[in-house]
VOLOFI-950830 format. One record per residue (C-alpha): residue number from 1; x, y, z. Coordinates in nm, 4 decimals. Layout:
BEGIN
+------+----------+----------+----------+
| resi |        X |        Y |        Z |
+------+----------+----------+----------+
|  NUM |        X |        Y |        Z |
...
+------+----------+----------+----------+
This chain:
BEGIN
+------+----------+----------+----------+
| resi |        X |        Y |        Z |
+------+----------+----------+----------+
|    1 |  13.2074 |  -2.4587 |   7.4305 |
|    2 |  13.3638 |  -2.1490 |   7.2770 |
|    3 |  13.4813 |  -2.1800 |   6.9172 |
|    4 |  13.7626 |  -2.0011 |   6.7380 |
|    5 |  13.7105 |  -1.7023 |   6.5100 |
|    6 |  13.8124 |  -1.9200 |   6.2157 |
|    7 |  13.5397 |  -2.1744 |   6.2932 |
|    8 |  13.2831 |  -1.8967 |   6.3335 |
|    9 |  13.3828 |  -1.7554 |   5.9943 |
|   10 |  13.3570 |  -2.0967 |   5.8311 |
|   11 |  13.0129 |  -2.1484 |   5.9832 |
|   12 |  12.8960 |  -1.8090 |   5.8593 |
|   13 |  13.0201 |  -1.8903 |   5.5093 |
|   14 |  12.8314 |  -2.2206 |   5.5230 |
|   15 |  12.5120 |  -2.0588 |   5.6498 |
|   16 |  12.5219 |  -1.7799 |   5.3902 |
|   17 |  12.6256 |  -2.0072 |   5.1023 |
|   18 |  12.4098 |  -2.0423 |   4.7923 |
|   19 |  12.4572 |  -2.4198 |   4.8280 |
|   20 |  12.2513 |  -2.4229 |   5.1480 |
|   21 |  11.9723 |  -2.6735 |   5.0648 |
|   22 |  11.6713 |  -2.4518 |   5.1373 |
|   23 |  11.5535 |  -2.3856 |   4.7810 |
|   24 |  11.6446 |  -2.0149 |   4.7689 |
|   25 |  11.7471 |  -2.0495 |   4.4021 |
|   26 |  11.3836 |  -2.1120 |   4.3031 |
|   27 |  11.2599 |  -1.7687 |   4.4189 |
|   28 |  11.2983 |  -1.4248 |   4.2600 |
|   29 |  11.0883 |  -1.2268 |   4.5143 |
|   30 |  10.9007 |  -1.0346 |   4.2459 |
|   31 |  11.2053 |  -0.9715 |   4.0277 |
|   32 |  11.0728 |  -1.1964 |   3.7509 |
|   33 |  10.7598 |  -0.9831 |   3.7138 |
|   34 |  10.9628 |  -0.6597 |   3.7139 |
|   35 |  11.1861 |  -0.7932 |   3.4370 |
|   36 |  10.8865 |  -0.9221 |   3.2389 |
|   37 |  10.7200 |  -0.5790 |   3.2481 |
|   38 |  11.0416 |  -0.3983 |   3.1541 |
|   39 |  11.0831 |  -0.2180 |   3.4868 |
|   40 |  11.4254 |  -0.3803 |   3.5289 |
|   41 |  11.6223 |  -0.4501 |   3.2121 |
|   42 |  11.9888 |  -0.3830 |   3.2890 |
|   43 |  12.2517 |  -0.4408 |   3.5554 |
|   44 |  12.2435 |  -0.0719 |   3.6460 |
|   45 |  11.8696 |  -0.0678 |   3.7105 |
|   46 |  11.8908 |  -0.3956 |   3.9035 |
|   47 |  12.1646 |  -0.2479 |   4.1212 |
|   48 |  11.9564 |   0.0612 |   4.1982 |
|   49 |  11.6543 |  -0.1537 |   4.2836 |
|   50 |  11.8560 |  -0.3819 |   4.5114 |
|   51 |  12.0198 |  -0.0848 |   4.6844 |
|   52 |  11.6758 |   0.0622 |   4.7567 |
|   53 |  11.5545 |  -0.2721 |   4.8929 |
|   54 |  11.8613 |  -0.3018 |   5.1159 |
|   55 |  11.8203 |   0.0499 |   5.2513 |
|   56 |  11.4451 |   0.1038 |   5.2687 |
|   57 |  11.2609 |  -0.2106 |   5.1617 |
|   58 |  11.1018 |  -0.5044 |   5.3386 |
|   59 |  11.4287 |  -0.6945 |   5.3375 |
|   60 |  11.5703 |  -0.4491 |   5.5941 |
|   61 |  11.2785 |  -0.5420 |   5.8164 |
|   62 |  11.3389 |  -0.9119 |   5.7503 |
|   63 |  11.7040 |  -0.8811 |   5.8507 |
|   64 |  11.5881 |  -0.7025 |   6.1664 |
|   65 |  11.3638 |  -0.9992 |   6.2456 |
|   66 |  11.6597 |  -1.2328 |   6.1920 |
|   67 |  11.8589 |  -1.0266 |   6.4412 |
|   68 |  11.5790 |  -1.0547 |   6.6981 |
|   69 |  11.5705 |  -1.4292 |   6.6457 |
|   70 |  11.9438 |  -1.4371 |   6.7128 |
|   71 |  11.9097 |  -1.2349 |   7.0337 |
|   72 |  11.6131 |  -1.4367 |   7.1607 |
|   73 |  11.8148 |  -1.7546 |   7.1089 |
|   74 |  12.1151 |  -1.6170 |   7.2951 |
|   75 |  11.8838 |  -1.5079 |   7.5792 |
|   76 |  11.6966 |  -1.8414 |   7.5724 |
|   77 |  11.3799 |  -1.6325 |   7.5414 |
|   78 |  11.1500 |  -1.8866 |   7.3801 |
|   79 |  10.8376 |  -1.6732 |   7.3964 |
|   80 |  11.0174 |  -1.3870 |   7.2252 |
|   81 |  11.1348 |  -1.6200 |   6.9510 |
|   82 |  10.7809 |  -1.7431 |   6.8892 |
|   83 |  10.6441 |  -1.3886 |   6.9077 |
|   84 |  10.8758 |  -1.2582 |   6.6374 |
|   85 |  10.8054 |  -1.5620 |   6.4212 |
|   86 |  10.4317 |  -1.4927 |   6.4377 |
|   87 |  10.4925 |  -1.1202 |   6.3884 |
|   88 |  10.6871 |  -1.1743 |   6.0686 |
|   89 |  10.4320 |  -1.4208 |   5.9308 |
|   90 |  10.1627 |  -1.1562 |   5.9799 |
|   91 |  10.3793 |  -0.8843 |   5.8241 |
|   92 |  10.4531 |  -1.0680 |   5.4998 |
|   93 |  10.2910 |  -0.8679 |   5.2217 |
|   94 |  10.1796 |  -1.1446 |   4.9857 |
|   95 |  10.1011 |  -1.5137 |   4.9884 |
|   96 |  10.3980 |  -1.5958 |   4.7647 |
|   97 |  10.6460 |  -1.4210 |   4.9947 |
|   98 |  10.4917 |  -1.5808 |   5.3040 |
|   99 |  10.5033 |  -1.9314 |   5.1556 |
|  100 |  10.8635 |  -1.8746 |   5.0467 |
|  101 |  10.9638 |  -1.7745 |   5.3977 |
|  102 |  10.7867 |  -2.0743 |   5.5528 |
|  103 |  10.9246 |  -2.3289 |   5.3050 |
|  104 |  11.2819 |  -2.2075 |   5.3438 |
|  105 |  11.2397 |  -2.1850 |   5.7211 |
|  106 |  11.1169 |  -2.5445 |   5.7508 |
|  107 |  11.4005 |  -2.6680 |   5.5301 |
|  108 |  11.6653 |  -2.4828 |   5.7305 |
|  109 |  11.5268 |  -2.5932 |   6.0681 |
|  110 |  11.5172 |  -2.9556 |   5.9520 |
|  111 |  11.8772 |  -2.9236 |   5.8345 |
|  112 |  11.9869 |  -2.7703 |   6.1658 |
|  113 |  11.8254 |  -3.0474 |   6.3682 |
|  114 |  11.9737 |  -3.3182 |   6.1440 |
|  115 |  12.3315 |  -3.1903 |   6.1340 |
|  116 |  12.5855 |  -3.3556 |   6.3627 |
|  117 |  12.8068 |  -3.0769 |   6.4926 |
|  118 |  13.1559 |  -3.1949 |   6.5960 |
|  119 |  13.1646 |  -2.9046 |   6.8437 |
|  120 |  12.9078 |  -2.8450 |   7.1152 |
|  121 |  12.6285 |  -2.6097 |   7.0146 |
|  122 |  12.5504 |  -2.3013 |   7.2160 |
|  123 |  12.1867 |  -2.4087 |   7.1775 |
|  124 |  12.0662 |  -2.7526 |   7.2835 |
|  125 |  11.8710 |  -2.9062 |   6.9960 |
|  126 |  11.6248 |  -3.0499 |   7.2473 |
|  127 |  11.5225 |  -2.6957 |   7.3461 |
|  128 |  11.1396 |  -2.7256 |   7.3454 |
|  129 |  11.0858 |  -2.4068 |   7.1465 |
|  130 |  11.2688 |  -2.5598 |   6.8501 |
|  131 |  11.0241 |  -2.8488 |   6.8471 |
|  132 |  10.7382 |  -2.5988 |   6.8731 |
|  133 |  10.8761 |  -2.4036 |   6.5777 |
|  134 |  10.9057 |  -2.7237 |   6.3786 |
|  135 |  10.5374 |  -2.7901 |   6.4391 |
|  136 |  10.4244 |  -2.4560 |   6.2967 |
|  137 |  10.5017 |  -2.2254 |   6.0049 |
|  138 |  10.8507 |  -2.1067 |   6.0898 |
|  139 |  11.0104 |  -1.8227 |   5.8948 |
|  140 |  11.3537 |  -1.8452 |   5.7345 |
|  141 |  11.4734 |  -1.5259 |   5.9049 |
|  142 |  11.3950 |  -1.6684 |   6.2489 |
|  143 |  11.5668 |  -2.0029 |   6.1851 |
|  144 |  11.8694 |  -1.8288 |   6.0335 |
|  145 |  11.8987 |  -1.6267 |   6.3551 |
|  146 |  11.8673 |  -1.9419 |   6.5662 |
|  147 |  12.1421 |  -2.1182 |   6.3714 |
|  148 |  12.3704 |  -1.8145 |   6.3759 |
|  149 |  12.3343 |  -1.7933 |   6.7542 |
|  150 |  12.3825 |  -2.1682 |   6.7944 |
|  151 |  12.7007 |  -2.1499 |   6.5888 |
|  152 |  12.8212 |  -1.8533 |   6.7977 |
|  153 |  12.8282 |  -1.6153 |   6.5013 |
|  154 |  12.8535 |  -1.2497 |   6.6016 |
|  155 |  12.5289 |  -1.0514 |   6.5423 |
|  156 |  12.7009 |  -0.8039 |   6.3094 |
|  157 |  12.8482 |  -1.0848 |   6.1012 |
|  158 |  12.5120 |  -1.2653 |   6.0998 |
|  159 |  12.3325 |  -0.9587 |   5.9584 |
|  160 |  12.6034 |  -0.9009 |   5.6974 |
|  161 |  12.5928 |  -1.2671 |   5.5942 |
|  162 |  12.2133 |  -1.2581 |   5.5722 |
|  163 |  12.2198 |  -0.9518 |   5.3460 |
|  164 |  12.4973 |  -1.1016 |   5.1328 |
|  165 |  12.3058 |  -1.4270 |   5.0833 |
|  166 |  11.9961 |  -1.2324 |   4.9723 |
|  167 |  12.1995 |  -1.0200 |   4.7305 |
|  168 |  12.3738 |  -1.3246 |   4.5847 |
|  169 |  12.0442 |  -1.5025 |   4.5251 |
|  170 |  11.8769 |  -1.2030 |   4.3594 |
|  171 |  12.1787 |  -1.1401 |   4.1369 |
|  172 |  12.1713 |  -1.5047 |   4.0334 |
|  173 |  11.8045 |  -1.4618 |   3.9400 |
|  174 |  11.8879 |  -1.1429 |   3.7493 |
|  175 |  12.1593 |  -1.3200 |   3.5503 |
|  176 |  11.8987 |  -1.5681 |   3.4255 |
|  177 |  11.6120 |  -1.3246 |   3.3730 |
|  178 |  11.7531 |  -1.0037 |   3.2210 |
|  179 |  11.9898 |  -1.1790 |   3.1201 |
|  180 |  12.3315 |  -1.0716 |   3.2485 |
|  181 |  12.6774 |  -1.2166 |   3.2087 |
|  182 |  12.8549 |  -1.3739 |   3.5041 |
|  183 |  13.1109 |  -1.0926 |   3.5131 |
|  184 |  12.8361 |  -0.8311 |   3.5209 |
|  185 |  12.6758 |  -1.0174 |   3.8121 |
|  186 |  12.9983 |  -1.0230 |   4.0103 |
|  187 |  13.0587 |  -0.6543 |   3.9369 |
|  188 |  12.7099 |  -0.5776 |   4.0648 |
|  189 |  12.7793 |  -0.7646 |   4.3878 |
|  190 |  13.1074 |  -0.5772 |   4.4277 |
|  191 |  12.9328 |  -0.2441 |   4.3695 |
|  192 |  12.6779 |  -0.3252 |   4.6400 |
|  193 |  12.9376 |  -0.3840 |   4.9118 |
|  194 |  12.9183 |  -0.0277 |   5.0549 |
|  195 |  12.5383 |  -0.0584 |   5.0700 |
|  196 |  12.5630 |  -0.3976 |   5.2417 |
|  197 |  12.7972 |  -0.2482 |   5.5007 |
|  198 |  12.5876 |   0.0625 |   5.5700 |
|  199 |  12.2622 |  -0.1343 |   5.5803 |
|  200 |  12.4129 |  -0.3756 |   5.8315 |
|  201 |  12.4944 |  -0.0896 |   6.0664 |
|  202 |  12.1452 |   0.0591 |   6.0268 |
|  203 |  11.9750 |  -0.2734 |   6.0976 |
|  204 |  12.1823 |  -0.3283 |   6.4116 |
|  205 |  12.0469 |   0.0003 |   6.5497 |
|  206 |  11.6866 |  -0.0469 |   6.4356 |
|  207 |  11.4416 |  -0.0293 |   6.7318 |
|  208 |  11.1307 |  -0.2467 |   6.7401 |
|  209 |  10.9002 |   0.0449 |   6.6647 |
|  210 |  11.0951 |   0.1221 |   6.3449 |
|  211 |  11.0346 |  -0.2216 |   6.1921 |
|  212 |  10.8540 |  -0.0932 |   5.8855 |
|  213 |  10.9111 |  -0.0483 |   5.5136 |
|  214 |  10.7677 |   0.1267 |   5.2098 |
|  215 |  10.7769 |  -0.1513 |   4.9529 |
|  216 |  10.4360 |  -0.1333 |   4.7922 |
|  217 |  10.5905 |  -0.1634 |   4.4441 |
|  218 |  10.7484 |  -0.4957 |   4.5316 |
|  219 |  10.4248 |  -0.6093 |   4.6964 |
|  220 |  10.2299 |  -0.5386 |   4.3767 |
|  221 |  10.4938 |  -0.7184 |   4.1698 |
|  222 |  10.4762 |  -1.0191 |   4.4000 |
|  223 |  10.0962 |  -1.0319 |   4.3838 |
|  224 |  10.0996 |  -1.0105 |   4.0041 |
|  225 |  10.3726 |  -1.2730 |   3.9664 |
|  226 |  10.1422 |  -1.5685 |   4.0274 |
|  227 |   9.9384 |  -1.4787 |   3.7180 |
|  228 |  10.2329 |  -1.4715 |   3.4768 |
|  229 |  10.1715 |  -1.6964 |   3.1785 |
|  230 |  10.5133 |  -1.8592 |   3.2075 |
|  231 |  10.7455 |  -1.8536 |   3.5076 |
|  232 |  11.1002 |  -1.9630 |   3.5883 |
|  233 |  11.0682 |  -1.8840 |   3.9591 |
|  234 |  10.8177 |  -1.9547 |   4.2349 |
|  235 |  10.7956 |  -1.5914 |   4.3518 |
+------+----------+----------+----------+
C-alpha cells in the first residue's frame, strides 16, 4: 500500500528521532577521549571535526552501507542484505564501535518486528532474511535501511535523516562533555546543515569500490577510550 508524503515524513522523523529506543545516547564514538585529551574543547573545533567525519570519515561509509541495506530491501535481495551486514561488521575499526553497531542494530530490529503498523508495510515482517538477521550480529545501519525501505522513505531522505540523527547524537554528547550550552549545540547543528546536504548527495553517488575512509585518528581514539579511568559513555 502506498503512503502519503506526509506519512513518509512522519515516519522519517520517528526513525531519526533521538527518542528512538536503541541506546544511541550512551555512545560518543570516541568523542569522549578526544575531549579528555584536549583535542576537542570548543564548539568550533567540534564542528570542524564533525564536518570532516561527515565528508571523509567512516560515518560516510556507514551511511553508504545503510543505503545499500535500503536498496537490498526494496529489491528483496536477501543475500545482498546479509552480505553488506557481514561486510560492515568486518570493516568496523574497533571492538567498541562494532559492539555499538550490533547493540543498536538488535534493538532497532526488535522494535521494528514488535511495532504494529496501521498501514501495510512494503516489507513483510515474516521475510526469512529478517529472522536470519535477528539470529546474528546485525548492524544498526543495515536495520535502519530495512526500516526506511519498509516505511517507503525515499533513499535521499533516508540518508539525510541518518546523517542528521548521527549529528544530533554527537552534539548531545558534546554538550555534556566539553561542555556546551544548549543554544551553542543548536547553532552547531544549524551550521552543519550545508555539510549534511552535500554529504547526502556524495553518499548517494558513492560506488561500492569507493566505500573507504581515512579515519585512523578516530580509530585510535576509540581504541584508547576503553582504558579511560572514568567514562560517561560506552564508546
